C-alpha positions in Angstrom: 125.6 97.4 105.5 123.9 100.6 106.6 122.5 99.1 109.7 120.8 102.3 111.0 118.2 102.1 108.3 116.8 98.8 109.5 113.3 99.0 111.1 112.8 96.7 114.1 109.7 95.8 116.0 110.2 95.1 119.7 107.3 93.1 121.3 107.4 92.7 125.1 104.8 93.3 127.8 107.4 94.6 130.2 107.6 98.4 129.9 111.2 98.4 131.3 112.6 95.9 128.9 110.8 97.5 126.0 112.3 100.9 126.8 115.8 99.5 127.4 115.8 97.5 124.1 114.5 100.5 122.2 117.3 102.6 123.8 120.0 100.1 122.8 118.7 99.9 119.3 118.3 103.7 118.9 121.9 104.2 120.1 123.0 101.8 117.4 121.0 103.8 114.8 118.1 101.4 114.2 114.6 102.5 113.6 112.3 101.1 116.3 108.6 100.5 116.8 107.3 98.8 119.9 104.3 96.7 120.9 103.2 95.6 124.4 101.4 92.4 123.3 101.0 90.0 120.5 97.7 91.3 119.3 99.1 94.8 118.7 102.2 93.4 117.0 100.0 91.4 114.6 98.1 94.6 113.7 101.4 96.4 113.0 102.9 93.7 110.8 99.9 93.9 108.6 100.6 97.4 107.6 104.4 97.8 108.1 107.2 95.8 106.6 109.7 95.4 109.4 113.3 94.2 108.8 113.4 92.2 112.1 111.2 91.4 115.1 112.4 91.0 118.7 109.7 89.0 120.4 109.2 88.0 124.0 107.7 84.5 124.5 105.8 84.9 127.8 103.2 87.6 127.6 99.6 88.0 128.9 97.0 86.9 126.4 98.7 85.5 123.3 102.3 84.4 123.7 105.1 85.1 121.4 104.7 81.5 120.0 101.0 82.3 119.3 102.2 85.4 117.4 104.4 83.3 115.2 101.6 80.8 114.5 99.2 83.5 113.7 101.6 85.1 111.2 102.9 82.0 109.4 103.1 83.9 106.1 105.4 86.6 107.7 108.9 86.4 106.2 110.5 88.8 108.7 113.3 87.3 110.8 112.5 86.9 114.5 114.7 86.9 117.6 113.0 85.4 120.7 113.6 86.8 124.2 113.2 83.9 126.6 113.5 83.2 130.3 116.2 80.8 131.3 113.7 78.2 132.3 112.0 78.0 128.9 114.0 75.4 126.9 110.9 73.7 125.5 109.4 77.0 124.3 112.8 78.0 122.9 112.9 74.8 120.8 109.3 75.1 119.7 109.9 78.7 118.7 112.8 77.7 116.5 110.9 74.8 115.0 107.9 77.0 114.0 109.9 79.8 112.4 112.0 81.9 114.8 115.6 82.6 113.6 117.4 83.0 117.0 116.8 83.3 120.7 118.4 85.2 123.5 117.8 84.3 127.2 117.0 87.0 129.7 118.8 88.8 131.2 121.0 89.5 128.3 124.0 91.8 127.4 123.0 94.6 125.1 126.1 94.0 123.0 125.2 90.4 122.4 121.7 91.5 121.3 123.2 94.0 118.8 125.6 91.3 117.4 122.8 88.9 116.9 120.8 91.5 115.1 123.7 92.4 112.9 124.3 88.8 112.1 120.7 88.2 111.0 120.3 91.5 109.1 123.6 91.0 107.2 121.9 87.9 105.7 118.4 89.2 105.1 118.3 92.9 104.3 117.9 93.3 100.6 120.3 95.4 98.6 117.6 97.0 96.5 116.1 98.9 99.4 116.5 102.6 98.4 118.2 105.1 100.6 119.1 107.8 98.0 116.8 108.9 95.2 116.9 111.7 92.6 113.9 113.1 90.8 113.7 116.4 88.9 115.8 118.9 90.8 115.4 117.1 94.1 117.6 114.5 95.9 116.6 112.6 99.1 119.6 111.2 100.9 118.5 109.1 103.9 122.1 108.2 104.7 123.1 111.8 105.2 119.6 112.9 106.5 119.3 115.5 103.8 116.9 116.7 101.1 118.6 118.7 98.4 116.3 120.9 96.4 117.6 123.3 93.8 121.0 123.0 95.3 119.7 124.0 98.8 120.0 121.5 101.7 117.3 120.7 104.1 118.0 118.5 107.2 115.5 115.8 108.0 115.0 114.3 111.5 114.6 110.6 112.5 110.8 110.8 112.3 110.9 112.2 108.8 113.4 109.6 107.8 111.2 106.7 108.9 108.3 108.1 106.9 110.3 108.8 103.8 112.1 105.4 103.9 108.8 103.5 103.9 107.3 105.7 101.2 110.3 105.5 99.0 110.4 101.7 99.3 106.7 101.3 98.7 106.2 103.5 95.6 102.7 104.5 94.8 101.3 103.1 98.1 98.9 105.3 100.1 99.7 105.5 103.8 96.8 106.4 106.1 97.3 108.6 109.1 97.0 105.4 111.2 99.8 103.7 109.1 102.1 106.7 109.6 101.2 106.9 113.3 102.1 103.2 113.8 105.4 103.8 112.0 106.5 106.6 114.4 104.5 105.6 117.5 102.2 108.6 117.3 98.4 108.6 117.4 97.5 112.3 117.0 96.2 112.9 113.5 96.9 116.6 113.7 100.5 116.0 114.6 100.9 113.7 111.7 99.5 116.4 109.4 102.0 118.9 110.7 104.9 116.4 110.0 103.6 116.0 106.4 103.3 119.7 105.9 106.9 120.1 107.2 108.1 117.5 104.8 106.3 119.2 101.9 108.2 122.4 102.6 111.5 120.5 102.1 110.5 118.4 99.1 108.0 120.5 97.0 108.8 123.4 94.8 105.3 124.7 95.7 104.3 123.2 99.0 100.7 124.5 98.8 100.2 122.6 95.5 102.2 119.4 96.1 103.3 117.4 93.1 105.2 114.6 94.9 103.9 114.2 98.4 100.2 114.2 97.7 97.0 113.8 99.8 94.6 111.1 98.7 91.3 112.4 100.0 89.8 110.0 102.6 92.8 107.7 102.4 96.0 109.3 103.4 99.3 110.3 101.8 101.4 109.0 98.9 104.8 109.9 97.5 104.9 110.0 93.7 108.5 110.0 92.6 108.5 107.9 89.4 
């Protein structure tokens, strides 16, 4: 399994824990998006298909359990982060849909092993990582775009965007959608990233054929 391609949402109101978990996951080649509360997490799962969610139970406002109840149709596996004194919440979380739990404080290696165990059972084989169209090849495993036999490197931000577009063919992604994917809220910066991608993908970047702009809506990758 190419674990680095999995996209994980980390939901925790503690800035320190959020940052540490993101660091652990990045070091193990996972794509990571973060939320500091259940409300923001609910907004993100509406527009992004995550492979796994790491969810704190005790948060101001809505709890992690509230998040699960509010998103009953969500088919994404969930690992709960719990305090040692929360056995009842742990049991309730598993009863209403969580897949696993990990008491705080936890060992980073144990978290990674639990993630690997869940993803090995749930990540679908049909998720695309390498595609060929016309004289262009996008290889997310090697972080390369090959166009007319010339190689162009892609960075982690570009990989996240391409992965979601490739696995959602024909879907228009708004600037807000893309911003949520890469934890960026500056529209101008998102436009710059798209422009950079076009230079690597398009034969004529000024007249894009594949990575197109849908006026008033966002961007779409036409590859089929």
